[in-house]
C-alpha positions as semicolon CSV with decimal commas, in nm:
position;residue;x (nm);y (nm);z (nm)
1;X;2,060;0,987;-0,703
2;X;2,011;0,678;-0,490
3;X;1,848;0,354;-0,596
4;X;1,709;0,084;-0,371
5;X;1,565;-0,242;-0,502
6;X;1,276;-0,389;-0,305
7;X;1,348;-0,760;-0,339
8;X;0,993;-0,890;-0,309
9;X;1,000;-1,252;-0,430
10;X;0,873;-1,274;-0,788
11;X;0,834;-0,901;-0,849
12;X;1,126;-0,686;-0,734
13;X;1,109;-0,316;-0,815
14;X;1,331;-0,008;-0,801
15;X;1,296;0,297;-0,576
16;X;1,472;0,606;-0,715
17;X;1,553;0,877;-0,461
18;X;1,705;1,217;-0,536
19;X;1,674;1,546;-0,718
20;X;1,602;1,482;-1,085
21;X;1,437;1,144;-1,036
22;X;1,129;1,268;-1,226
23;X;1,344;1,299;-1,537
24;X;1,371;0,919;-1,533
25;X;0,994;0,870;-1,521
26;X;0,907;0,901;-1,894
27;X;1,159;0,639;-2,002
28;X;1,057;0,413;-1,715
29;X;0,690;0,426;-1,819
30;X;0,777;0,390;-2,189
31;X;0,970;0,072;-2,108
32;X;0,657;-0,072;-1,949
33;X;0,519;-0,086;-2,307
34;X;0,192;0,082;-2,223
35;X;-0,008;0,311;-2,450
36;X;-0,211;0,491;-2,185
37;X;-0,139;0,623;-1,836
38;X;-0,374;0,759;-1,572
39;X;-0,204;1,027;-1,361
40;X;-0,396;1,043;-1,032
41;X;-0,310;1,343;-0,816
42;X;-0,474;1,598;-0,586
43;X;-0,564;1,960;-0,651
44;X;-0,259;2,107;-0,475
45;X;0,005;1,873;-0,620
46;X;-0,162;1,876;-0,959
47;X;-0,119;2,252;-0,993
48;X;0,257;2,216;-0,946
49;X;0,353;1,885;-1,098
50;X;0,081;1,728;-1,316
51;X;0,165;1,922;-1,632
52;X;0,539;1,840;-1,644
53;X;0,465;1,474;-1,570
54;X;0,200;1,451;-1,841
55;X;0,419;1,636;-2,092
56;X;0,709;1,402;-2,020
57;X;0,492;1,097;-2,085
58;X;0,343;1,240;-2,403
59;X;0,697;1,312;-2,520
60;X;0,777;0,939;-2,522
61;X;0,453;0,840;-2,694
62;X;0,237;0,756;-2,392
63;X;-0,121;0,888;-2,390
64;X;-0,142;1,044;-2,042
65;X;-0,455;1,169;-1,867
66;X;-0,453;1,357;-1,532
67;X;-0,726;1,319;-1,271
68;X;-0,737;1,527;-0,955
69;X;-0,906;1,456;-0,620
70;X;-0,951;1,671;-0,312
71;X;-0,657;1,734;-0,082
72;X;-0,620;1,535;0,237
73;X;-0,735;1,214;0,402
74;X;-1,095;1,299;0,317
75;X;-1,029;1,175;-0,036
76;X;-0,975;0,819;0,083
77;X;-1,339;0,711;0,057
78;X;-1,532;0,455;-0,140
79;X;-1,712;0,741;-0,317
80;X;-1,386;0,893;-0,441
81;X;-1,259;0,549;-0,536
82;X;-1,565;0,506;-0,754
83;X;-1,491;0,837;-0,928
84;X;-1,134;0,726;-0,999
85;X;-1,252;0,395;-1,143
86;X;-1,504;0,574;-1,364
87;X;-1,217;0,789;-1,492
88;X;-1,018;0,477;-1,578
89;X;-1,314;0,352;-1,778
90;X;-1,357;0,686;-1,958
91;X;-0,996;0,699;-2,079
92;X;-0,992;0,335;-2,183
93;X;-0,732;0,219;-1,934
94;X;-0,675;-0,145;-2,029
95;X;-0,464;-0,415;-1,872
96;X;-0,152;-0,293;-2,049
97;X;-0,198;0,054;-1,900
98;X;-0,039;0,206;-1,593
99;X;-0,155;0,425;-1,305
100;X;0,076;0,695;-1,173
101;X;0,011;0,796;-0,812
102;X;0,140;1,155;-0,807
103;X;0,112;1,299;-0,457
104;X;0,136;1,220;-0,089
105;X;0,022;0,920;0,107
106;X;-0,348;0,980;0,050
107;X;-0,313;0,986;-0,328
108;X;-0,073;0,694;-0,316
109;X;-0,313;0,478;-0,115
110;X;-0,617;0,572;-0,323
111;X;-0,459;0,546;-0,668
112;X;-0,277;0,222;-0,592
113;X;-0,593;0,059;-0,458
114;X;-0,784;0,172;-0,767
115;X;-0,510;0,017;-0,983
116;X;-0,524;-0,306;-0,780
117;X;-0,898;-0,355;-0,837
118;X;-0,940;-0,212;-1,189
119;X;-0,969;-0,500;-1,438
120;X;-0,845;-0,723;-1,151
121;X;-0,520;-0,534;-1,141
122;X;-0,319;-0,295;-1,356
123;X;0,033;-0,168;-1,291
124;X;0,105;0,126;-1,066
125;X;0,404;0,359;-1,036
126;X;0,428;0,553;-0,711
127;X;0,549;0,913;-0,753
128;X;0,555;1,049;-0,396
129;X;0,571;1,427;-0,353
130;X;0,574;1,443;0,029
131;X;0,852;1,338;0,262
132;X;0,619;1,105;0,450
133;X;0,520;0,922;0,133
134;X;0,882;0,899;0,021
135;X;1,006;0,736;0,340
136;X;0,706;0,514;0,405
137;X;0,373;0,481;0,227
138;X;0,497;0,467;-0,134
139;X;0,703;0,153;-0,061
140;X;0,561;-0,184;0,034
141;X;0,243;-0,218;-0,169
142;X;-0,018;-0,130;0,094
143;X;-0,312;0,065;-0,044
144;X;-0,669;0,135;0,054
145;X;-0,945;0,368;0,162
146;X;-1,107;0,442;0,496
147;X;-1,448;0,364;0,634
148;X;-1,617;0,617;0,859
149;X;-1,460;0,452;1,164
150;X;-1,149;0,259;1,054
151;X;-0,839;0,380;0,868
152;X;-0,743;0,176;0,559
153;X;-1,006;-0,086;0,639
154;X;-1,070;-0,154;0,267
155;X;-0,746;-0,224;0,089
156;X;-0,490;-0,442;-0,079
157;X;-0,123;-0,534;-0,071
158;X;-0,014;-0,505;-0,434
159;X;0,341;-0,394;-0,507
160;X;0,410;-0,103;-0,744
161;X;0,634;-0,160;-1,045
162;X;0,852;0,135;-0,945
163;X;0,878;0,428;-0,704
164;X;1,016;0,763;-0,822
165;X;1,090;1,004;-0,536
166;X;1,223;1,338;-0,660
167;X;1,340;1,558;-0,373
168;X;1,266;1,864;-0,587
169;X;0,895;1,812;-0,520
170;X;0,954;1,881;-0,151
171;X;1,017;2,244;-0,240
172;X;0,641;2,299;-0,263
173;X;0,558;2,102;0,054
174;X;0,418;2,315;0,340
175;X;0,642;2,333;0,647
176;X;0,397;2,163;0,881
177;X;0,363;1,865;0,647
178;X;0,739;1,845;0,604
179;X;0,810;1,840;0,978
180;X;0,526;1,599;1,044
181;X;0,695;1,339;0,822
182;X;0,972;1,305;1,076
183;X;0,723;1,114;1,290
184;X;0,771;0,826;1,047
185;X;1,146;0,886;1,018
186;X;1,194;0,877;1,396
187;X;0,985;0,560;1,400
188;X;1,238;0,383;1,179
189;X;1,522;0,490;1,405
190;X;1,367;0,397;1,739
191;X;1,222;0,068;1,616
192;X;1,495;-0,047;1,377
193;X;1,814;0,159;1,348
194;X;2,012;0,319;1,631
195;X;2,249;0,490;1,385
196;X;1,956;0,667;1,223
197;X;1,859;0,801;1,566
198;X;2,208;0,946;1,604
199;X;2,193;1,103;1,258
200;X;1,855;1,261;1,332
201;X;1,996;1,403;1,655
202;X;2,316;1,543;1,504
203;X;2,175;1,669;1,173
204;X;1,851;1,822;1,297
205;X;1,924;2,173;1,170
206;X;2,030;2,057;0,823
207;X;1,731;1,825;0,789
208;X;1,484;2,093;0,893
209;X;1,647;2,326;0,640
210;X;1,581;2,059;0,372
211;X;1,948;2,030;0,278
212;X;1,938;1,762;0,013
213;X;2,292;1,636;0,076
214;X;2,179;1,535;0,426
215;X;1,816;1,454;0,344
216;X;1,879;1,214;0,054
217;X;2,074;0,956;0,259
218;X;1,815;0,972;0,537
219;X;1,529;0,908;0,291
220;X;1,731;0,632;0,125
221;X;1,804;0,469;0,462
222;X;1,435;0,467;0,555
223;X;1,354;0,306;0,219
224;X;1,628;0,046;0,273
225;X;1,490;-0,042;0,615
226;X;1,137;-0,079;0,486
227;X;1,249;-0,266;0,173
228;X;1,431;-0,527;0,381
229;X;1,129;-0,589;0,602
230;X;0,882;-0,599;0,312
231;X;1,101;-0,839;0,113
232;X;1,100;-1,083;0,402
233;X;0,735;-1,045;0,501
234;X;0,526;-0,901;0,220
235;X;0,187;-0,998;0,367
236;X;0,260;-0,876;0,723
237;X;0,244;-1,215;0,892
238;X;0,545;-1,142;1,114
239;X;0,831;-0,888;1,126
240;X;0,663;-0,636;0,896
241;X;0,455;-0,544;1,200
242;X;0,763;-0,358;1,331
243;X;0,676;-0,082;1,085
244;X;0,360;-0,019;1,286
245;X;0,540;0,123;1,589
246;X;0,339;0,429;1,693
247;X;0,056;0,339;1,459
248;X;-0,174;0,145;1,693
249;X;-0,252;0,453;1,901
250;X;-0,179;0,683;1,606
251;X;-0,449;0,528;1,389
252;X;-0,691;0,537;1,681
253;X;-0,625;0,911;1,718
254;X;-0,684;0,962;1,345
255;X;-1,010;0,768;1,361
256;X;-1,128;0,957;1,669
257;X;-1,052;1,289;1,496
258;X;-1,255;1,201;1,187
259;X;-0,924;1,180;0,998
260;X;-0,841;1,545;1,057
261;X;-0,517;1,460;1,242
262;X;-0,199;1,486;1,035
263;X;-0,060;1,133;1,004
264;X;0,294;1,216;1,117
265;X;0,157;1,398;1,421
266;X;-0,061;1,098;1,505
267;X;0,233;0,856;1,473
268;X;0,450;1,076;1,696
269;X;0,171;1,086;1,956
270;X;0,140;0,707;1,926
271;X;0,513;0,665;1,981
272;X;0,500;0,874;2,298
273;X;0,218;0,656;2,432
274;X;0,367;0,325;2,322
275;X;0,715;0,400;2,462
276;X;0,554;0,475;2,799
277;X;0,355;0,152;2,781
278;X;0,685;-0,028;2,718
279;X;0,846;0,144;3,016
280;X;0,551;0,063;3,244
281;X;0,573;-0,299;3,119
282;X;0,946;-0,315;3,207
283;X;1,039;-0,366;2,842
284;X;1,253;-0,051;2,819
285;X;1,397;0,206;3,054
286;X;1,306;0,568;3,112
287;X;1,614;0,689;2,923
288;X;1,465;0,561;2,597
289;X;1,139;0,744;2,663
290;X;1,319;1,068;2,742
291;X;1,554;1,048;2,443
292;X;1,267;0,973;2,207
293;X;1,070;1,266;2,350
294;X;1,365;1,501;2,298
295;X;1,409;1,382;1,941
296;X;1,041;1,426;1,857
297;X;1,040;1,771;2,015
298;X;1,341;1,872;1,804
299;X;1,119;1,822;1,498
300;X;0,818;1,998;1,660
301;X;0,635;1,671;1,719
302;X;0,369;1,559;1,797
303;X;0,273;1,909;1,684
304;X;-0,081;2,036;1,661
305;X;-0,327;1,763;1,758
306;X;-0,706;1,778;1,707
307;X;-0,927;1,816;2,012
308;X;-1,028;1,459;2,089
309;X;-1,086;1,289;2,419
310;X;-0,881;1,005;2,561
311;X;-1,202;0,801;2,575
312;X;-1,265;0,837;2,201
313;X;-0,910;0,725;2,124
314;X;-0,946;0,425;2,355
315;X;-1,279;0,336;2,193
316;X;-1,112;0,327;1,850
317;X;-0,829;0,092;1,953
318;X;-1,019;-0,239;1,918
319;X;-1,092;-0,153;1,552
320;X;-0,721;-0,158;1,467
321;X;-0,662;-0,386;1,167
322;X;-0,394;-0,577;1,355
323;X;-0,623;-0,662;1,647
324;X;-0,714;-1,018;1,730
325;X;-1,044;-1,073;1,904
326;X;-1,078;-0,699;1,953
327;X;-0,741;-0,673;2,132
328;X;-0,454;-0,480;1,971
329;X;-0,120;-0,651;1,914
330;X;0,139;-0,397;2,022
331;X;0,477;-0,303;1,881
332;X;0,688;-0,176;2,171
333;X;1,051;-0,061;2,191
334;X;1,302;-0,263;2,392
335;X;1,599;-0,035;2,330
336;X;1,685;0,235;2,077
337;X;1,696;0,066;1,738
338;X;1,512;-0,246;1,849
339;X;1,139;-0,308;1,893
340;X;0,928;-0,617;1,953
341;X;0,595;-0,697;1,788
342;X;0,293;-0,903;1,886
343;X;0,285;-0,796;2,253
344;X;-0,034;-0,814;2,460
345;X;-0,089;-0,525;2,702
346;X;-0,357;-0,501;2,976
347;X;-0,637;-0,263;2,880
348;X;-0,612;-0,079;3,211
349;X;-0,245;0,005;3,151
350;X;-0,319;0,133;2,800
351;X;-0,603;0,350;2,931
352;X;-0,386;0,496;3,207
353;X;-0,106;0,590;2,968
354;X;-0,334;0,736;2,699
355;X;-0,506;0,951;2,959
356;X;-0,174;1,071;3,095
357;X;-0,030;1,167;2,755
358;X;-0,329;1,314;2,573
359;X;-0,338;1,692;2,641
């Protein structure tokens, strides 16, 4: 089992990655010296994993209470947040308590934000059960819920006290969700790590077969890359923006679809658009675009996209959280393994590329 420490100044925390990591969870929570834990999950994950997690906590003397929300991005609303907070109040979750976010990125965002605002902040342990959450959303402290028009518009950056990523939970993850996560994995490679690109190209078959001896180091490498960026720029005032490669257009697609687009699919679509913007801006060559396309296609990406128009995606772009004065700040690749953030792109060029890529 791998362990990565996210060296955020003042509050570093461990990320455990590997089969059997859940066995470490009860002792980890016990050592937090809390008497009560709220286990926030969704209906699908809860059926598989809530009971063993709760039983493990009870076994070390922690009073654990599960709470389940609907599956999918539709749970990330202010209304659902209010239900979670009411649950915290019902079980008597005090400032010594802890919230466990047991699920994918939606549960992780929702539960962590609830923890950040309950009693002005209680501790949170991220327990990701999807590949996408393991490699990305469970690390770094971002949390939040959506408005009707903007993804993660209401949120916080509050670091968890630990992340426990047990690869065994991926055994119950649907194939489409598993493959979609490689949108985020490819993002790390293209934007930050050429060697990861090579590994994704050479180990495609083993990774798609979920071979843990190949998957664990890939997950660990993604966590290491994100941990290094987050440790140096926790509040996203500079280099942390590199992690948003593919997300400017990806989030716009999600918003335009009413959040029905699968996140990994949206990121992969965003990467296809943003690489072409970089090429048209003379920031990268066509070989990068073609190699990225081949790599995404090897993992069946962008996959099944919702039926949205190019105009609706373009209309959502100015609402991006990273925009200044209604203009997005772009993260664009310069070469494989190296991207640049904070780039301004003419609106006409963006519109032309989005219209050419969107089916």
